[in-house]
Backbone as a chain_set.jsonl record, in Angstrom:
{"seq": "XXXXXXXXXXXXXXXXXXXXXXXXXXXXXXXXXXXXXXXXXXXXXXXXXXXXXXXXXXXXXXXXXXXXXXXXXXXXXXXXXXXXXXXXXXXXXXXXXXXXXXXXXXXXXXXXXXXXXXX", "coords": {"N": [[-4.093, 61.356, -0.251], [-5.307, 60.899, -3.46], [-8.455, 61.674, -5.016], [-10.398, 59.228, -6.585], [-12.354, 58.651, -9.36], [-15.132, 56.538, -9.788], [-15.986, 54.462, -12.389], [-19.036, 53.675, -14.052], [-21.339, 51.311, -15.531], [-22.956, 52.125, -18.603], [-25.321, 51.103, -19.368], [-27.86, 48.882, -18.08], [-27.111, 45.636, -17.574], [-27.265, 42.48, -16.707], [-25.076, 39.83, -16.166], [-25.933, 36.804, -16.167], [-24.768, 34.155, -15.946], [-22.197, 34.622, -14.821], [-22.98, 35.873, -12.449], [-24.461, 33.83, -11.114], [-22.445, 31.883, -10.83], [-20.626, 33.168, -9.104], [-22.3, 33.626, -6.891], [-22.701, 31.012, -5.973], [-20.19, 30.449, -4.975], [-19.75, 32.218, -2.933], [-18.845, 32.828, 0.44], [-20.487, 31.774, 3.523], [-22.671, 33.977, 5.365], [-21.958, 34.252, 8.099], [-19.246, 33.48, 8.082], [-18.19, 35.564, 6.543], [-18.63, 37.692, 8.284], [-16.926, 36.939, 10.379], [-14.473, 37.167, 9.054], [-14.443, 39.907, 8.507], [-14.368, 40.885, 11.143], [-11.883, 39.879, 11.88], [-10.147, 41.418, 10.267], [-10.722, 43.917, 11.327], [-9.27, 44.008, 13.655], [-6.769, 44.737, 12.809], [-7.07, 47.399, 12.397], [-6.301, 49.102, 14.368], [-3.764, 51.246, 15.388], [-2.043, 50.796, 17.616], [-2.225, 48.04, 18.073], [-1.138, 47.152, 15.678], [1.464, 48.119, 15.97], [2.317, 46.519, 18.125], [2.212, 43.984, 16.915], [4.155, 44.371, 14.937], [6.449, 44.666, 16.513], [6.511, 42.113, 17.64], [7.009, 40.693, 15.38], [9.688, 40.909, 15.15], [10.764, 39.924, 17.553], [10.101, 37.689, 20.254], [8.427, 38.767, 23.165], [7.962, 39.977, 26.549], [5.267, 41.538, 28.434], [6.315, 43.706, 29.853], [8.629, 44.362, 28.362], [7.47, 44.988, 25.875], [5.953, 47.24, 26.622], [8.018, 48.997, 27.259], [9.417, 49.251, 24.77], [7.407, 50.405, 23.182], [6.709, 52.639, 24.598], [4.525, 52.758, 26.355], [1.947, 52.054, 28.829], [1.969, 49.097, 30.897], [-0.551, 48.162, 31.366], [-2.076, 49.175, 29.207], [-0.843, 47.815, 27.104], [-1.391, 45.163, 27.842], [-4.18, 45.122, 27.59], [-4.487, 45.39, 24.781], [-3.114, 43.111, 23.947], [-4.816, 41.148, 24.889], [-6.997, 41.395, 23.148], [-5.697, 40.745, 20.725], [-4.96, 38.132, 21.289], [-7.45, 36.881, 21.624], [-8.321, 36.943, 19.005], [-6.633, 35.164, 17.928], [-4.111, 35.969, 17.009], [-1.814, 36.336, 18.385], [0.231, 34.383, 20.605], [1.039, 32.967, 23.819], [3.599, 32.09, 26.222], [4.655, 30.721, 29.306], [7.401, 31.364, 31.384], [8.724, 30.634, 34.209], [8.043, 33.308, 36.253], [7.49, 35.002, 34.239], [5.693, 35.98, 31.329], [5.785, 35.362, 27.989], [5.146, 36.767, 24.794], [4.309, 36.034, 21.396], [4.015, 35.99, 17.779], [1.166, 34.272, 16.529], [1.307, 32.498, 14.358], [2.878, 31.815, 11.132], [1.209, 32.976, 9.254], [0.379, 35.46, 10.179], [2.663, 37.032, 10.063], [2.979, 37.063, 7.285], [0.625, 38.435, 6.494], [1.031, 40.987, 7.616], [3.46, 41.709, 6.379], [2.741, 41.647, 3.642], [0.78, 43.63, 3.656], [2.325, 45.894, 4.313], [3.973, 45.937, 2.086], [2.084, 46.465, 0.114], [1.172, 49.093, 0.783], [3.448, 50.545, 0.356], [3.964, 50.531, -2.315]], "CA": [[-4.621, 60.382, -1.195], [-6.127, 61.605, -4.449], [-9.8, 61.15, -5.24], [-10.528, 58.464, -7.814], [-13.743, 58.502, -9.779], [-15.502, 55.178, -10.152], [-16.779, 54.431, -13.617], [-20.179, 52.765, -14.016], [-21.876, 50.918, -16.833], [-23.91, 53.084, -19.167], [-26.585, 50.376, -19.504], [-28.021, 47.806, -17.104], [-27.031, 44.35, -18.255], [-26.79, 41.494, -15.737], [-24.475, 38.641, -16.774], [-26.495, 35.763, -15.302], [-23.826, 33.061, -15.689], [-21.173, 35.103, -13.892], [-23.639, 36.132, -11.166], [-24.759, 32.53, -10.491], [-21.182, 31.237, -10.47], [-20.089, 33.843, -7.92], [-23.209, 33.393, -5.775], [-22.439, 29.656, -5.459], [-18.887, 30.405, -4.309], [-19.677, 33.179, -1.83], [-18.869, 32.222, 1.775], [-21.687, 32.034, 4.325], [-22.698, 35.288, 6.018], [-21.209, 34.173, 9.365], [-17.812, 33.47, 7.723], [-17.846, 36.914, 6.102], [-18.576, 38.508, 9.498], [-15.688, 36.569, 11.071], [-13.369, 37.743, 8.299], [-14.477, 41.356, 8.749], [-13.894, 41.082, 12.516], [-10.446, 39.597, 11.852], [-9.454, 42.578, 9.711], [-10.921, 45.061, 12.217], [-8.191, 43.991, 14.637], [-5.632, 45.427, 12.197], [-7.405, 48.81, 12.218], [-5.806, 49.87, 15.509], [-2.318, 51.443, 15.27], [-1.324, 50.184, 18.735], [-2.13, 46.588, 17.824], [-0.178, 46.983, 14.58], [2.799, 48.306, 16.564], [2.636, 45.308, 18.9], [2.491, 42.91, 15.959], [5.443, 44.659, 14.302], [7.487, 44.334, 17.495], [6.563, 40.651, 17.769], [7.619, 40.182, 14.148], [11.13, 40.923, 15.368], [11.195, 39.167, 18.721], [9.178, 37.327, 21.324], [8.63, 39.715, 24.269], [7.002, 40.021, 27.646], [4.513, 42.786, 28.484], [7.233, 44.769, 30.319], [9.465, 44.75, 27.225], [6.598, 45.65, 24.895], [5.627, 48.565, 27.157], [9.241, 49.81, 27.137], [9.661, 49.523, 23.349], [6.351, 51.248, 22.618], [6.478, 53.814, 25.433], [3.145, 52.691, 26.828], [1.806, 51.369, 30.111], [1.747, 47.655, 30.802], [-2.003, 47.973, 31.327], [-2.52, 49.415, 27.824], [-0.322, 46.702, 26.299], [-2.154, 43.955, 28.212], [-5.514, 45.236, 26.984], [-4.383, 45.103, 23.35], [-2.72, 41.703, 23.801], [-6.022, 40.334, 25.115], [-7.733, 41.425, 21.881], [-4.913, 39.99, 19.741], [-5.015, 36.707, 21.653], [-8.816, 36.417, 21.326], [-8.424, 36.764, 17.556], [-5.625, 34.153, 17.589], [-3.001, 36.581, 16.288], [-0.63, 36.124, 19.216], [0.175, 33.294, 21.589], [1.955, 33.248, 24.912], [4.167, 30.974, 26.971], [5.138, 31.131, 30.622], [8.717, 30.899, 31.799], [8.783, 31.112, 35.591], [7.044, 34.344, 36.53], [7.393, 35.862, 33.054], [4.878, 35.49, 30.221], [6.294, 35.869, 26.717], [4.198, 36.777, 23.683], [4.866, 35.939, 20.048], [2.969, 35.851, 16.753], [0.525, 32.948, 16.616], [1.822, 31.639, 13.288], [3.477, 32.501, 9.987], [0.209, 33.735, 8.495], [0.329, 36.832, 10.676], [3.831, 37.694, 9.468], [2.664, 37.255, 5.867], [-0.407, 39.473, 6.381], [1.658, 42.288, 7.895], [4.457, 41.973, 5.327], [2.05, 41.978, 2.391], [0.14, 44.931, 3.85], [3.379, 46.913, 4.212], [4.382, 45.955, 0.681], [1.005, 47.101, -0.645], [1.093, 50.538, 1.013], [4.676, 51.224, -0.077], [4.083, 50.428, -3.766]], "C": [[-5.524, 61.112, -2.182], [-7.456, 60.885, -4.645], [-9.849, 60.425, -6.581], [-12.006, 58.306, -8.137], [-13.989, 57.066, -10.193], [-16.376, 55.237, -11.391], [-17.88, 53.386, -13.487], [-20.61, 52.417, -15.438], [-22.878, 51.977, -17.306], [-25.272, 52.44, -19.394], [-26.643, 49.311, -18.414], [-28.078, 46.489, -17.862], [-26.437, 43.349, -17.278], [-26.29, 40.258, -16.482], [-24.797, 37.449, -15.875], [-25.511, 34.643, -14.964], [-22.778, 33.462, -14.654], [-21.766, 35.314, -12.499], [-23.905, 34.824, -10.435], [-23.489, 31.84, -10.002], [-20.604, 31.846, -9.182], [-20.974, 33.599, -6.702], [-22.982, 32.014, -5.142], [-21.164, 29.605, -4.627], [-18.763, 31.355, -3.115], [-19.715, 32.452, -0.491], [-20.164, 32.578, 2.503], [-21.537, 33.375, 5.036], [-21.865, 35.302, 7.306], [-19.694, 34.189, 9.112], [-17.348, 34.865, 7.309], [-17.739, 37.86, 7.3], [-17.292, 38.212, 10.266], [-14.473, 37.183, 10.378], [-13.285, 39.255, 8.513], [-13.953, 41.667, 10.155], [-12.384, 40.869, 12.609], [-9.686, 40.823, 11.362], [-9.639, 43.84, 10.56], [-9.799, 45.152, 13.245], [-6.99, 44.774, 14.114], [-5.872, 46.933, 12.051], [-6.888, 49.701, 13.353], [-4.289, 50.011, 15.433], [-1.509, 50.799, 16.4], [-1.168, 48.686, 18.53], [-1.149, 46.31, 16.697], [1.244, 47.136, 15.108], [3.228, 47.056, 17.329], [2.994, 44.166, 17.956], [3.831, 43.125, 15.268], [6.607, 44.348, 15.241], [7.639, 42.819, 17.573], [7.049, 39.967, 16.493], [9.122, 40.015, 14.341], [11.581, 40.008, 16.494], [10.026, 38.837, 19.641], [9.467, 38.281, 22.487], [7.579, 39.547, 25.346], [6.316, 41.388, 27.635], [5.413, 43.952, 28.902], [8.083, 45.286, 29.16], [8.65, 45.488, 26.163], [6.275, 47.075, 25.339], [6.824, 49.508, 27.006], [9.489, 50.213, 25.682], [8.669, 50.542, 22.807], [6.062, 52.504, 23.44], [5.055, 53.901, 25.935], [3.099, 52.006, 28.188], [1.595, 49.871, 29.875], [0.255, 47.348, 30.705], [-2.542, 48.14, 29.9], [-2.068, 48.281, 26.911], [-1.137, 45.442, 26.571], [-3.539, 43.958, 27.58], [-5.47, 44.857, 25.507], [-3.971, 43.652, 23.105], [-3.917, 40.777, 23.989], [-6.85, 40.25, 23.825], [-7.015, 40.568, 20.83], [-4.963, 38.498, 20.02], [-6.398, 36.116, 21.342], [-8.991, 36.136, 19.839], [-7.362, 35.799, 17.021], [-4.488, 34.709, 16.728], [-1.694, 36.455, 17.068], [-0.872, 34.932, 20.136], [1.146, 33.657, 22.704], [2.469, 31.948, 25.525], [4.722, 31.53, 28.267], [6.512, 30.524, 30.874], [8.941, 31.458, 33.205], [7.666, 32.101, 35.833], [6.807, 35.265, 35.337], [6.559, 35.185, 31.971], [5.376, 36.172, 28.948], [5.229, 35.748, 25.633], [4.948, 36.699, 22.361], [3.697, 35.853, 19.07], [2.446, 34.421, 16.773], [1.053, 31.986, 15.557], [2.361, 32.475, 12.136], [2.496, 33.304, 9.162], [0.209, 35.201, 8.902], [1.491, 37.634, 10.1], [3.566, 38.007, 7.997], [1.666, 38.394, 5.675], [0.213, 40.858, 6.577], [2.645, 42.648, 6.788], [3.789, 42.369, 4.015], [1.336, 43.32, 2.483], [1.145, 46.056, 3.708], [3.834, 47.064, 2.766], [3.355, 46.721, -0.15], [1.019, 48.615, -0.462], [2.346, 51.274, 0.577], [4.901, 51.125, -1.588], [3.976, 51.773, -4.429]], "O": [[-6.41, 61.863, -1.774], [-7.568, 59.672, -4.466], [-9.391, 60.954, -7.594], [-12.801, 57.883, -7.298], [-13.161, 56.45, -10.865], [-17.371, 55.96, -11.44], [-17.676, 52.334, -12.88], [-20.297, 53.119, -16.4], [-23.549, 52.628, -16.505], [-26.266, 53.139, -19.591], [-25.613, 48.889, -17.888], [-28.97, 46.258, -18.678], [-25.229, 43.363, -17.041], [-26.995, 39.706, -17.327], [-24.048, 37.123, -14.954], [-25.43, 34.226, -13.809], [-22.509, 32.712, -13.716], [-21.14, 34.979, -11.493], [-23.603, 34.716, -9.247], [-23.455, 31.283, -8.905], [-20.153, 31.126, -8.291], [-20.467, 33.388, -5.6], [-23.062, 31.867, -3.922], [-21.061, 28.818, -3.686], [-17.782, 31.3, -2.374], [-20.533, 31.551, -0.304], [-20.846, 33.543, 2.156], [-20.425, 33.845, 5.277], [-21.146, 36.267, 7.567], [-18.949, 34.838, 9.845], [-16.255, 35.299, 7.673], [-16.866, 38.727, 7.332], [-16.638, 39.134, 10.752], [-13.553, 37.663, 11.04], [-12.199, 39.811, 8.679], [-13.181, 42.609, 10.334], [-11.691, 41.589, 13.328], [-8.694, 41.224, 11.97], [-8.798, 44.738, 10.515], [-9.42, 46.248, 13.659], [-6.273, 45.404, 14.891], [-4.975, 47.662, 11.627], [-7.027, 50.922, 13.294], [-3.585, 49.001, 15.415], [-0.405, 50.309, 16.164], [-0.101, 48.126, 18.785], [-0.404, 45.331, 16.755], [2.13, 46.368, 14.736], [4.362, 46.595, 17.197], [3.977, 43.459, 18.18], [4.568, 42.166, 15.036], [7.634, 43.825, 14.809], [8.755, 42.3, 17.571], [7.452, 38.804, 16.52], [9.744, 39.113, 13.779], [12.642, 39.389, 16.415], [9.086, 39.619, 19.779], [10.629, 38.574, 22.766], [6.477, 39.055, 25.108], [6.736, 42.29, 26.91], [5.29, 45.055, 28.37], [8.241, 46.495, 28.99], [9.099, 46.498, 25.62], [6.317, 48.006, 24.535], [6.658, 50.679, 26.664], [9.743, 51.383, 25.396], [9.047, 51.442, 22.056], [5.26, 53.341, 23.028], [4.449, 54.972, 25.944], [4.095, 51.444, 28.642], [1.119, 49.441, 28.825], [-0.15, 46.392, 30.044], [-3.362, 47.344, 29.443], [-2.822, 47.839, 26.044], [-1.528, 44.737, 25.64], [-4.015, 42.931, 27.096], [-6.312, 44.094, 25.033], [-4.436, 43.033, 22.148], [-4.02, 39.745, 23.327], [-7.337, 39.182, 23.456], [-7.643, 39.769, 20.134], [-5.003, 37.69, 19.093], [-6.502, 34.99, 20.856], [-9.712, 35.216, 19.452], [-7.213, 35.638, 15.809], [-3.97, 34.029, 15.842], [-0.608, 36.467, 16.488], [-2.007, 34.536, 20.402], [1.978, 34.55, 22.545], [1.878, 30.878, 25.377], [5.197, 32.664, 28.32], [6.753, 29.345, 30.617], [9.304, 32.623, 33.363], [6.49, 31.787, 35.647], [6.011, 36.2, 35.419], [6.691, 33.986, 31.723], [5.385, 37.398, 28.847], [4.504, 34.755, 25.564], [6.055, 37.216, 22.218], [2.547, 35.669, 19.468], [3.201, 33.478, 17.008], [1.227, 30.797, 15.825], [2.301, 33.705, 12.171], [2.897, 34.219, 8.442], [0.054, 36.084, 8.057], [1.318, 38.783, 9.695], [3.893, 39.095, 7.521], [1.844, 39.229, 4.788], [-0.045, 41.781, 5.805], [2.655, 43.784, 6.315], [4.22, 43.314, 3.353], [1.287, 44.066, 1.506], [0.863, 47.065, 3.061], [4.052, 48.176, 2.284], [3.714, 47.526, -1.009], [0.891, 49.352, -1.439], [2.325, 52.497, 0.438], [5.926, 51.588, -2.087], [4.056, 51.864, -5.654]]}, "num_chains": 1, "name": "protein.A"}
């Protein structure tokens, strides 16, 4: 990635109207923290791999471990994080628990992220 220089204003001039308008629309601090925590979940390559697999098909932990070449314990740990953040959901069928993406938003987030990095 090449280094990009950030240009700054040559004089200090605060545009009060724009500042006030944006300040009124800024989400509460707690909401911003929740959003930051949400995006932190995407910072782990293993969790991204799991989400990419689940984009293609609902799977149990055994299948996920096989596809990703990881232990079931490692997969379960990451699924717990993804479930806590409401990115995946599960359903039980007999003795098997299947995981899938929680909703269409997750597919959109991953697809748009992939689109952005391949531009």
